[in-house]
N, C-alpha and C positions, 0 to 999 in steps of 0.2 A: 291617598289623594294628597297627604302633605309629606308622605315621604318620594312624590314623585316630584310635587312641588320643590321638594330642596334639594333633590337630586340636582335637577335642571337648574338652581339656581347657584350651587356649587358648594353649599352650605355644608360645614360640619363643626358643629358642637351640640354642647349638651345644655339645655332653654330648661326645662321643668320637671317636676317629681314629686310625686305625693309628700305630704308633709310629717301625715300624721304615722307614716311608716317609721318615722327616726325618731317619735316620741311616746310610741305605746309598745306594744308586743309586737312580734314579728320575725324573720327571718333577715332580714336588711344589716348588713353586717355593720352598721353602728348604728344600732339601734339600744346601743347601751349607753351612749354620749347624749347628754343634753343640749341642742343646740340655743346657742346665746340668743336671749331678745337685746336688743339695742333700746336705749335711753334716747332721747331727743337730739344729746347734744354728741355722742358716741357719734349716730347716725348721720350728722350734719361731717363731725370730722373722717369718718369713711372715705364719706365721697371727696372731702376736701384732698385727700393723700392720694382718692384715684385719681384726682384730677393733675393736683401740683406734683407729686412725688414719683405717681407711676406713667406719668402725661396720658392718660385717656381722653378724650373729646367728649362733649356732654352730645352731641349727635350720635357719635360712637357707641356710647352709652344707652340713650335712650331707644337707641335703634335693636339692640339686641334685649334691651327690658320689653320695649314694646311687642317683639316678636314673641317671647315668649309669653309673653301676656295673649297672645293672638292661640297660641299652641294648646294653651292653659283654657280656654273658651271652647275651642274644637275639641279637646280631648273629655272637658266637663259637661258641654252639652251638643253634644253631635247631632248633624242633621238627618231628619228624616225623611224629610219632602220640603219645598220653598216656602210652604208657609211657615216651616220651623227653622228657615235660615234668616228669619230679620233679627237684628240686632240693635239696639241705638247705646252708642258710647257717649258717656257725659266728659265733657274736656272742661279742666280749668284754664288757667292761664301761666300756668306753672310746669313744672317737669312733668308729674303725674299728666299733665294735660298733653303732651310731646307724647309719652308713652302710649296715649291713648290715641292721640292721630296713629302712631305708627300702627299700634294693631288693628285698626279699625283698616290700612292697608292691606296689610297681612291678611285679615278674615275674608277681605273683598277677594283676593288673593287664591285662598279656600277654599272659594265657593259661596260664601257668605253673603248675604244682599246687609250690610251696615250701613247707618245714618247717623252722621254726626252731629250732638248737641254742643254749640261751640258759642256762649255768651259773651266771652270778652277776650276779645283777640290781642295779642300783641303783634307789635312793631319788629320783633326782635326775626333777625331774617331765618333762623333756623326754624323758626316757626312757620311763619311764612312758608319756605318749604315744603313743609310738611301739611300744612293745609292746600296749597298746590296739588301737592302730589295724591290727595284725598280726590279732592276735584277731576283731577285731567284719568283717576278712574273710576269716576262716576260715580263720587260717595256722596249722598244728599249729606248739603250743610243747614243745619237748623241754628237760627238766631235768639231765635226767644222760644220762652216754654212754651208759649201758647202754642208753636208750631208744632209739635210734639202730639204726635194722634196717640189713641187709643195707647196705652201701656201693654194692654194685652194681648195687641197685633202683635209686640217683641216676644221674642224666644227667652232672652234676657237681655236686661243693660247692664253693660259695663261702664263703672262708676273710677271716672278717673278726674275728679271733683281737685281735689288738696292731699298734697303728700306729705312730709317728714314735719315740714316746716310748719304745717300749718299748729293757728294758736285758736279755740273759742274767744270769742262768739261767730259762728257764721256769717260773714259779710252782707247786705242788705240784698246786692245784687245776684245772690245764688239761694236765699231764702226759700225763694218758690221751687226749684229744682230739688234740694233738700227734703223740702216739706212733702215733692212730687214721689220721691224713693222711700220714705218712711210710708206710705198709704200704698204704694204699688203692690200687686199682688203677684208682678211679675219678678220673678228669681235675679237678684242682685249680684255681680261678681265684682268685687271691690281691689282697685289696683294699690296696693301695700299699704295703704290705711283708707276704714270706712269714712268717707265724708263727712265730716262733723264730730269724728270722733278725735279726743285729744291723746296724741299720740301718745302717751305715757299712763294716765288715766283711763282712759277706754272712752266707752259709750257714753252719754249724755244719756239721762233718764230717760228719752222717747229719743233713742240714736235709730238709723238705718239699723238693720238687720240680715247681712248681706247672705248668700246663699252658699258664697264662694269667695274668698279671698287668695291673693297672689303677693305674696312678701316679694320683694325686688334687693337683693343682695343678701340680707339677713332679715328677721322678723324683729318687728318694733314688739314693744313692751306692751302694747296696746293689743295685738295679736291674743294676748293671753285671755282675754275677755273674749273672744272671736267662738259662736255658739254653731256655725254653719255646718254645712257637710263635707265639705273639699278648701284644703290649705294648702297651694304649692308654695315653692320656694323656686323662683326663678330670676334670670338676670345674675346667672354665675360669671362674673369675672373676676371677681375677689384674688389677686397674686397672693400667694402661698404665706410670702412673710408679713404679708397687710392680716391675714386670718390669723398668724399666730400672733402678731401684735396687739390684737384685740380679741385674742383668745375666741373667736366665733366659733370653732368647731362646728363648721360646715361639713355635715354630712357627704362622705363619697358615693358616686353614683352607680349602685352595682346597678348591672346591664338588663336586670328585669323591670328595675322600678322608672325606666326610663322612657321620656318622648326625645327620642334622637331623631334628629334631623339627618338623612345620609345622603 
């Protein structure tokens, strides 16, 4: 299904690959290299260089990142039947929230039934357009945490609340949703940074415990504390020169380890 959708759209690029293959044992050709984990400052500087030096636009990178998130969700939690296709996508006001909105739209195209929780909207035109695209694709948008149905009704919750610019504590308007993520039995798929975690020191004493994590561009230091089942590396758009400048040591993609859109 994903391959057919991708062919129809004319996409041809690599989106994400199982990360643990490259830091553990196995036959992947780059498994002898340890991928670098970025500090908060390094992550900010890499993004700045992508925008300023290499002239990527925010919406361009957000589309690639959000699509890679959707691919990883579909790879990790494939649909069994319609009751297993319901996904709650929790979006914050920043770039991670934008990634979540893109992810929800692609999940809808893949046949899932996403719902978006988006409590704090921004007047930025890019985010307004992304939200409009979700609504035009008949994706339910929930404004208040009280509008979230029993989380057991969802096969997975996508956590796109906070990105690598987050610094504790959690702001008051997001406390209720973070508390919900802490207590739910539904599997959580976190985008780049599990919400509520410090980007470098990791989870608080009672932080959320995602089942899956997708690191974007390169993993951040907090990913060392991740204890879930699935860790992906997605949003592969780093120019080789930039990779070398920051010594990212990003793995090449051997064909058998890829989710490839053809």
